[in-house]
Backbone as JSON, one array per atom type, in Angstrom:
{
  "sequence": "MPNLSWESVINAPVPGSGTAYNTSTTLTDVTPAPQLTIPANFLQVGSVVKVTAWGTFANASTTPTLLLGVYYGGVAGTSLGNTGAVTTTSSASTLPWRLEFTFRVASVGSSGTIFGQGFVDLGTSLTAVTRIPIPNVALAAVTIDTTTAKALTIGAQWGTSAAGNTLQVLGVIIESMA",
  "N": [[-27.52, 15.91, -47.44], [-26.16, 15.52, -44.2], [-22.66, 15.53, -43.29], [-21.58, 12.57, -42.1], [-19.97, 11.2, -39.26], [-17.89, 9.15, -37.16], [-16.68, 7.97, -34.01], [-14.41, 5.97, -32.25], [-13.03, 4.09, -29.59], [-10.14, 2.28, -30.05], [-8.24, 0.71, -28.85], [-7.78, -1.95, -26.51], [-9.23, -1.78, -23.28], [-6.95, -1.25, -20.68], [-6.25, -2.81, -17.75], [-4.73, -1.33, -15.17], [-1.29, -0.17, -15.12], [1.62, 0.71, -17.09], [4.88, -0.84, -16.87], [7.23, 0.63, -14.67], [9.6, 2.8, -16.04], [13.03, 3.26, -16.03], [16.36, 4.59, -15.65], [17.43, 3.81, -18.22], [19.03, 4.92, -21.19], [18.26, 4.41, -23.68], [15.95, 4.51, -26.34], [12.77, 3.48, -25.45], [9.95, 1.33, -25.45], [7.15, 2.22, -23.7], [4.53, 1.61, -23.44], [1.6, 0.38, -21.89], [0.85, -3.11, -21.65], [-1.79, -4.93, -23.23], [-0.26, -3.92, -26.3], [-1.62, -1.82, -28.88], [-2.16, -3.1, -32.04], [-2.33, -1.92, -35.2], [-4.3, -3.14, -37.72], [-3.32, -4.5, -40.95], [-4.04, -2.51, -43.75], [-6.09, -1.16, -42.43], [-6.05, 1.6, -41.97], [-7.23, 4.3, -43.87], [-7.4, 6.68, -46.59], [-7.96, 9.81, -45.26], [-8.64, 8.83, -42.76], [-8.58, 9.42, -39.26], [-6.62, 9.42, -36.39], [-6.39, 9.52, -32.91], [-4.18, 9.76, -30.25], [-3.89, 9.46, -26.84], [-2.06, 9.74, -23.93], [-0.97, 9.29, -20.54], [0.72, 9.93, -17.41], [3.21, 9.63, -14.82], [6.32, 11.11, -13.75], [9.64, 11.13, -12.39], [12.77, 12.35, -11.11], [16.32, 12.16, -10.4], [18.4, 14.33, -8.38], [19.51, 15.87, -10.33], [19.04, 17.51, -13.57], [17.85, 15.79, -15.82], [17.41, 15.11, -19.36], [14.41, 14.31, -21.17], [12.7, 12.41, -23.53], [9.65, 12.08, -25.2], [7.29, 10.33, -27.19], [5.23, 9.3, -30.05], [4.99, 6.26, -31.76], [5.04, 4.33, -34.75], [4.9, 1.06, -35.52], [6.33, 0.28, -33.36], [9.06, 1.37, -31.15], [11.3, 0.97, -32.65], [10.4, 1.47, -35.09], [8.72, 3.93, -36.95], [8.91, 7.31, -36.04], [6.13, 9.15, -35.29], [5.78, 11.54, -34.13], [7.62, 13.43, -31.8], [8.96, 14.84, -28.73], [11.62, 15.54, -28.78], [14.72, 15.96, -26.99], [13.99, 17.07, -23.85], [14.64, 19.23, -21.18], [14.1, 18.32, -17.87], [12.39, 19.27, -14.8], [14.38, 19.91, -11.95], [14.95, 17.53, -9.38], [12.41, 16.35, -9.55], [9.43, 14.97, -8.32], [7.31, 12.51, -8.69], [5.77, 13.84, -10.76], [3.2, 15.02, -13.03], [2.54, 14.02, -16.46], [1.3, 14.45, -19.79], [0.33, 13.33, -22.95], [-0.84, 14.18, -26.13], [-1.71, 13.35, -29.39], [-2.64, 13.74, -32.7], [-3.35, 12.34, -35.82], [-3.8, 12.46, -39.4], [-4.54, 10.45, -42.15], [-3.03, 10.78, -45.24], [-2.3, 9.44, -47.54], [-2.24, 6.02, -48.67], [-0.69, 2.74, -48.58], [2.48, 1.05, -49.23], [4.18, 3.14, -48.98], [2.7, 5.06, -47.6], [1.29, 8.15, -46.28], [1.13, 10.38, -43.46], [-0.14, 13.21, -41.67], [0.54, 14.85, -38.73], [0.0, 16.23, -35.43], [0.55, 17.5, -32.14], [0.92, 17.58, -28.56], [2.91, 17.62, -25.55], [2.28, 17.83, -22.19], [4.32, 18.6, -19.67], [5.01, 18.12, -16.37], [6.01, 20.72, -14.14], [5.66, 21.19, -11.6], [3.35, 20.0, -9.11], [1.11, 21.38, -9.82], [1.52, 22.79, -12.15], [2.46, 22.92, -15.63], [4.66, 22.54, -18.46], [4.04, 23.16, -21.81], [4.84, 21.29, -24.61], [5.31, 21.24, -28.01], [4.56, 18.63, -30.37], [5.2, 17.23, -33.53], [8.72, 17.92, -32.88], [9.79, 19.34, -34.9], [9.46, 21.1, -38.08], [6.16, 20.87, -39.4], [5.43, 18.17, -41.46], [4.88, 15.68, -44.01], [4.78, 12.32, -42.87], [6.13, 9.23, -43.61], [4.56, 6.1, -43.76], [3.92, 2.56, -43.62], [1.01, 1.27, -44.6], [0.14, -1.18, -45.32], [0.85, -3.38, -43.86], [0.47, -4.95, -40.65], [0.96, -2.97, -37.78], [2.33, -1.96, -34.65], [1.12, 0.61, -32.5], [2.68, 2.8, -30.5], [3.92, 4.21, -27.37], [6.86, 5.94, -26.77], [9.81, 6.43, -24.76], [12.71, 8.17, -23.55], [15.44, 8.65, -21.49], [17.94, 11.17, -20.97], [20.18, 10.86, -19.37], [21.47, 8.26, -17.31], [20.13, 7.31, -14.29], [19.27, 6.04, -11.12], [17.16, 7.35, -9.9], [15.67, 8.39, -11.95], [12.6, 8.02, -13.24], [9.74, 6.9, -15.07], [6.33, 6.49, -15.67], [3.65, 5.08, -17.45], [0.34, 5.63, -17.06], [-2.0, 5.36, -18.4], [-3.44, 4.82, -21.65], [-5.23, 5.89, -24.43], [-6.54, 5.17, -27.52], [-8.05, 6.46, -30.3], [-10.21, 6.2, -33.12], [-11.33, 8.04, -35.87], [-13.64, 8.8, -38.4]],
  "CA": [[-27.33, 15.03, -46.31], [-25.01, 15.97, -43.41], [-21.46, 14.7, -43.28], [-21.64, 11.7, -40.92], [-18.68, 10.71, -38.79], [-17.97, 8.32, -35.97], [-15.47, 7.9, -33.2], [-14.39, 4.72, -31.51], [-11.79, 3.7, -28.93], [-9.74, 1.06, -30.75], [-7.37, -0.15, -28.05], [-8.47, -2.64, -25.43], [-8.98, -1.17, -21.96], [-5.83, -1.9, -19.99], [-6.4, -2.66, -16.31], [-3.42, -1.11, -14.57], [-0.39, 0.74, -15.8], [2.83, 0.12, -17.63], [6.02, -1.03, -15.97], [8.01, 1.85, -14.51], [10.79, 2.85, -16.89], [14.05, 4.13, -15.42], [17.81, 4.48, -15.88], [17.87, 3.55, -19.59], [19.18, 6.03, -22.12], [17.86, 3.87, -24.97], [14.53, 4.7, -26.62], [12.1, 2.29, -24.92], [8.49, 1.28, -25.51], [6.6, 2.28, -22.35], [3.1, 1.37, -23.56], [1.1, -0.76, -21.12], [0.41, -4.27, -22.45], [-1.33, -5.24, -24.58], [-0.16, -2.82, -27.24], [-2.55, -1.86, -30.0], [-1.6, -3.31, -33.38], [-3.26, -1.49, -36.24], [-4.27, -4.18, -38.76], [-2.98, -4.14, -42.33], [-5.09, -1.88, -44.56], [-7.12, -0.55, -41.58], [-6.01, 3.03, -42.22], [-7.66, 4.7, -45.21], [-7.24, 8.11, -46.82], [-8.93, 10.57, -44.47], [-8.74, 8.31, -41.4], [-7.97, 10.25, -38.23], [-6.35, 8.65, -35.17], [-5.95, 10.35, -31.79], [-3.5, 9.02, -29.18], [-3.77, 10.19, -25.58], [-1.37, 8.95, -22.91], [-0.64, 10.09, -19.36], [1.43, 9.21, -16.36], [4.03, 10.4, -13.9], [7.76, 10.95, -13.86], [10.47, 11.67, -11.31], [14.18, 12.25, -11.45], [17.3, 12.38, -9.34], [18.56, 15.75, -8.09], [19.97, 16.58, -11.52], [17.98, 17.85, -14.51], [18.06, 15.02, -17.05], [16.46, 15.33, -20.45], [13.45, 13.24, -21.39], [12.03, 12.43, -24.83], [8.4, 11.32, -25.26], [6.74, 10.38, -28.53], [4.32, 8.28, -30.57], [5.73, 5.49, -32.76], [4.28, 3.41, -35.59], [5.8, -0.08, -35.71], [7.17, 0.22, -32.16], [10.09, 2.41, -31.09], [12.27, 0.72, -33.73], [9.71, 1.82, -36.34], [8.69, 5.32, -37.41], [8.41, 8.33, -35.1], [5.09, 9.99, -35.85], [6.03, 12.84, -33.52], [8.19, 13.36, -30.45], [9.34, 16.12, -28.13], [13.06, 15.78, -28.73], [15.22, 15.92, -25.61], [13.5, 18.21, -23.08], [15.19, 19.26, -19.83], [13.05, 18.2, -16.86], [12.55, 20.0, -13.55], [15.3, 19.27, -11.01], [14.38, 16.84, -8.21], [10.99, 16.1, -9.78], [8.93, 13.86, -7.51], [6.0, 12.06, -9.15], [5.08, 14.91, -11.47], [2.35, 14.52, -14.11], [2.76, 14.33, -17.87], [0.18, 14.05, -20.66], [0.65, 13.41, -24.37], [-1.95, 14.06, -27.08], [-1.22, 13.42, -30.76], [-3.68, 13.39, -33.66], [-2.86, 12.33, -37.19], [-4.72, 12.18, -40.5], [-3.9, 9.7, -43.23], [-3.11, 11.49, -46.51], [-2.22, 8.44, -48.6], [-2.06, 4.67, -48.16], [0.22, 1.88, -49.34], [3.76, 0.79, -48.56], [4.75, 4.47, -48.73], [1.59, 5.94, -47.23], [1.72, 9.33, -45.54], [0.25, 10.98, -42.47], [0.23, 14.5, -41.11], [0.1, 14.82, -37.35], [0.43, 17.3, -34.54], [0.08, 17.33, -30.78], [1.7, 18.24, -27.51], [3.15, 16.95, -24.27], [2.31, 18.68, -21.01], [5.32, 18.01, -18.76], [4.9, 18.8, -15.08], [7.12, 21.44, -13.51], [5.26, 21.04, -10.2], [2.09, 19.25, -9.1], [0.03, 22.23, -10.28], [1.92, 23.54, -13.35], [3.1, 22.14, -16.69], [5.18, 23.2, -19.66], [3.49, 22.52, -23.01], [5.86, 21.08, -25.62], [4.67, 20.76, -29.23], [5.12, 17.51, -31.11], [6.62, 16.92, -33.52], [9.61, 19.02, -32.51], [10.32, 19.86, -36.17], [8.4, 21.66, -38.93], [5.17, 19.89, -39.82], [5.67, 17.6, -42.79], [4.36, 14.32, -44.15], [5.57, 11.21, -42.34], [5.87, 8.05, -44.42], [4.27, 4.86, -43.03], [3.44, 1.44, -44.43], [-0.33, 0.91, -44.13], [-0.22, -2.49, -45.87], [1.18, -4.43, -42.9], [0.07, -4.66, -39.27], [1.99, -2.24, -37.04], [1.97, -1.52, -33.3], [1.14, 2.04, -32.24], [3.23, 2.77, -29.15], [4.5, 5.39, -26.73], [8.28, 5.73, -26.49], [10.45, 7.38, -23.84], [14.17, 8.03, -23.46], [16.15, 9.56, -20.6], [19.23, 11.63, -21.48], [21.22, 10.31, -18.51], [21.04, 7.11, -16.53], [20.18, 7.48, -12.84], [18.24, 5.22, -10.49], [16.03, 8.2, -9.54], [14.91, 8.78, -13.15], [11.54, 7.05, -13.5], [8.58, 7.34, -15.82], [5.32, 5.44, -15.75], [2.44, 5.36, -18.22], [-0.81, 5.17, -16.28], [-3.11, 5.08, -19.29], [-3.36, 5.15, -23.08], [-6.47, 5.74, -25.18], [-6.34, 5.38, -28.96], [-9.36, 6.62, -30.9], [-10.26, 6.3, -34.57], [-12.46, 8.84, -36.33], [-13.76, 8.82, -39.87]],
  "C": [[-26.09, 15.5, -45.54], [-23.85, 14.99, -43.52], [-21.46, 13.87, -41.99], [-20.23, 11.26, -40.54], [-18.91, 9.86, -37.55], [-16.65, 8.34, -35.25], [-15.54, 6.64, -32.36], [-13.03, 4.54, -30.84], [-11.38, 2.37, -29.55], [-8.73, 0.22, -29.99], [-8.16, -0.74, -26.9], [-8.21, -1.9, -24.12], [-7.91, -1.97, -21.22], [-6.03, -1.71, -18.49], [-5.03, -2.51, -15.66], [-2.56, -0.24, -15.45], [0.82, 0.0, -16.33], [3.91, -0.03, -16.57], [6.79, 0.27, -15.88], [9.3, 1.74, -15.31], [11.8, 3.76, -16.21], [15.44, 3.76, -15.93], [18.24, 4.33, -17.34], [17.98, 4.82, -20.41], [18.89, 5.57, -23.55], [16.36, 4.12, -25.15], [13.8, 3.4, -26.3], [10.59, 2.42, -25.08], [7.96, 1.23, -24.09], [5.09, 2.07, -22.33], [2.67, 0.21, -22.67], [0.66, -1.88, -22.07], [-1.09, -4.48, -22.24], [-1.28, -3.99, -25.46], [-1.24, -2.96, -28.31], [-1.77, -2.09, -31.28], [-2.67, -2.9, -34.37], [-3.18, -2.51, -37.37], [-3.84, -3.63, -40.13], [-4.22, -3.58, -43.01], [-6.25, -1.3, -43.75], [-7.2, 0.95, -41.85], [-6.36, 3.33, -43.67], [-7.42, 6.2, -45.37], [-8.36, 8.85, -46.07], [-9.12, 10.04, -43.06], [-8.01, 9.25, -40.44], [-7.81, 9.38, -36.99], [-5.84, 9.62, -34.12], [-5.39, 9.44, -30.71], [-3.41, 9.93, -27.97], [-3.11, 9.26, -24.57], [-1.04, 9.87, -21.73], [0.05, 9.23, -18.33], [2.17, 10.16, -15.45], [5.5, 10.18, -14.21], [8.43, 11.56, -12.64], [11.91, 11.59, -11.77], [15.05, 12.45, -10.22], [17.47, 13.89, -9.17], [19.07, 16.55, -9.29], [18.79, 16.94, -12.41], [18.19, 17.08, -15.81], [17.07, 15.44, -18.13], [15.57, 14.09, -20.58], [12.83, 13.46, -22.76], [10.78, 11.58, -24.71], [7.85, 11.43, -26.68], [5.82, 9.23, -28.86], [5.02, 7.6, -31.74], [4.82, 4.49, -33.46], [5.22, 2.27, -35.97], [6.74, -0.24, -34.53], [8.26, 1.28, -32.22], [11.18, 2.19, -32.13], [11.68, 1.09, -35.08], [9.85, 3.29, -36.66], [8.17, 6.23, -36.31], [7.37, 9.16, -35.82], [5.23, 11.41, -35.33], [6.6, 12.64, -32.14], [8.65, 14.73, -30.01], [10.78, 16.5, -28.39], [13.46, 15.74, -27.27], [14.83, 17.2, -24.88], [14.08, 18.13, -21.67], [14.04, 19.25, -18.83], [13.38, 19.05, -15.63], [13.47, 19.23, -12.62], [14.55, 18.7, -9.81], [12.87, 16.66, -8.34], [10.56, 14.87, -8.99], [7.49, 13.57, -7.91], [5.18, 13.2, -9.77], [4.28, 14.34, -12.64], [2.92, 14.86, -15.49], [1.54, 13.84, -18.64], [0.61, 14.29, -22.1], [-0.64, 13.29, -25.16], [-1.37, 14.26, -28.47], [-2.32, 12.93, -31.69], [-3.05, 13.39, -35.05], [-3.96, 11.95, -38.17], [-3.95, 11.49, -41.61], [-4.13, 10.44, -44.55], [-3.05, 10.54, -47.7], [-1.92, 7.09, -47.97], [-1.11, 3.89, -49.06], [1.51, 1.67, -48.58], [4.52, 2.07, -48.28], [3.62, 5.46, -48.47], [2.12, 7.13, -46.44], [0.65, 9.78, -44.55], [0.76, 12.38, -42.17], [-0.31, 14.51, -39.69], [0.69, 15.95, -36.53], [-0.13, 17.02, -33.16], [0.93, 18.07, -29.8], [1.94, 17.26, -26.37], [3.1, 18.03, -23.2], [3.21, 17.97, -20.01], [5.31, 18.8, -17.47], [6.18, 19.49, -14.65], [6.89, 21.51, -12.0], [3.97, 20.22, -10.25], [0.94, 20.06, -9.68], [0.37, 23.04, -11.54], [2.62, 22.62, -14.34], [3.72, 23.08, -17.72], [4.63, 22.44, -20.85], [4.56, 22.49, -24.09], [5.18, 20.55, -26.88], [5.36, 19.51, -29.78], [4.44, 17.47, -32.47], [7.45, 18.17, -33.19], [10.34, 19.58, -33.73], [9.16, 20.45, -36.96], [7.45, 20.55, -39.37], [5.44, 19.46, -41.26], [5.04, 16.22, -42.82], [5.33, 13.33, -43.52], [5.16, 9.97, -43.12], [5.67, 6.83, -43.53], [3.78, 3.8, -44.01], [2.08, 1.01, -43.87], [-0.74, -0.49, -44.57], [0.14, -3.64, -44.95], [0.75, -3.99, -41.5], [1.23, -4.03, -38.52], [1.46, -1.85, -35.67], [2.05, 0.0, -33.23], [1.52, 2.19, -30.78], [3.69, 4.14, -28.67], [5.95, 5.05, -26.4], [8.81, 6.81, -25.57], [11.96, 7.11, -23.83], [14.72, 9.1, -22.52], [17.48, 9.95, -21.24], [20.4, 11.13, -20.67], [20.63, 9.18, -17.69], [21.23, 7.39, -15.04], [19.02, 6.7, -12.24], [16.99, 6.04, -10.15], [15.2, 8.66, -10.73], [13.87, 7.7, -13.43], [10.41, 7.7, -14.28], [7.61, 6.18, -15.86], [4.13, 5.94, -16.56], [1.28, 4.77, -17.43], [-2.02, 4.88, -17.15], [-2.82, 5.52, -20.71], [-4.73, 4.92, -23.69], [-6.15, 6.06, -26.63], [-7.72, 5.37, -29.6], [-9.22, 6.73, -32.41], [-11.5, 7.08, -34.95], [-12.48, 8.8, -37.85], [-14.91, 9.7, -40.29]]
}
């Protein structure tokens, strides 16, 4: 018998986009509401989750750094993978970005583990991007608690505060495969 699998979008369609994020140098949840909360014990060994998010960013005339990542338990929780601080194009004006991150559950429980990998395409112009791998460290197991409900979110952080530094999430799709 063939190996059967399925795929399903598990977050509710969000009409509209997230609030524009600017000036803050604190890691901030930029996920459009409502956030997806993964129920307790939903993740099983072998579960695969894919997160895709996209939007635009702009900055003042300087070249601030920007961090983008996927977080389990909100931005105060566990980073599943992020870009680290990446220098953006100077005087960026509504440039595109796209994040894709896929993880597989290796073990479950209060000290469950996942392995994940992905990328962020960060616009350098309206027609070109730089691809940044996530996580920005060597691939290794990430410990998560699968026994309690946790939000799966997108986080962003500017390196410097300036009124011209803005980022907006225009969409997020979270898919589950088994």
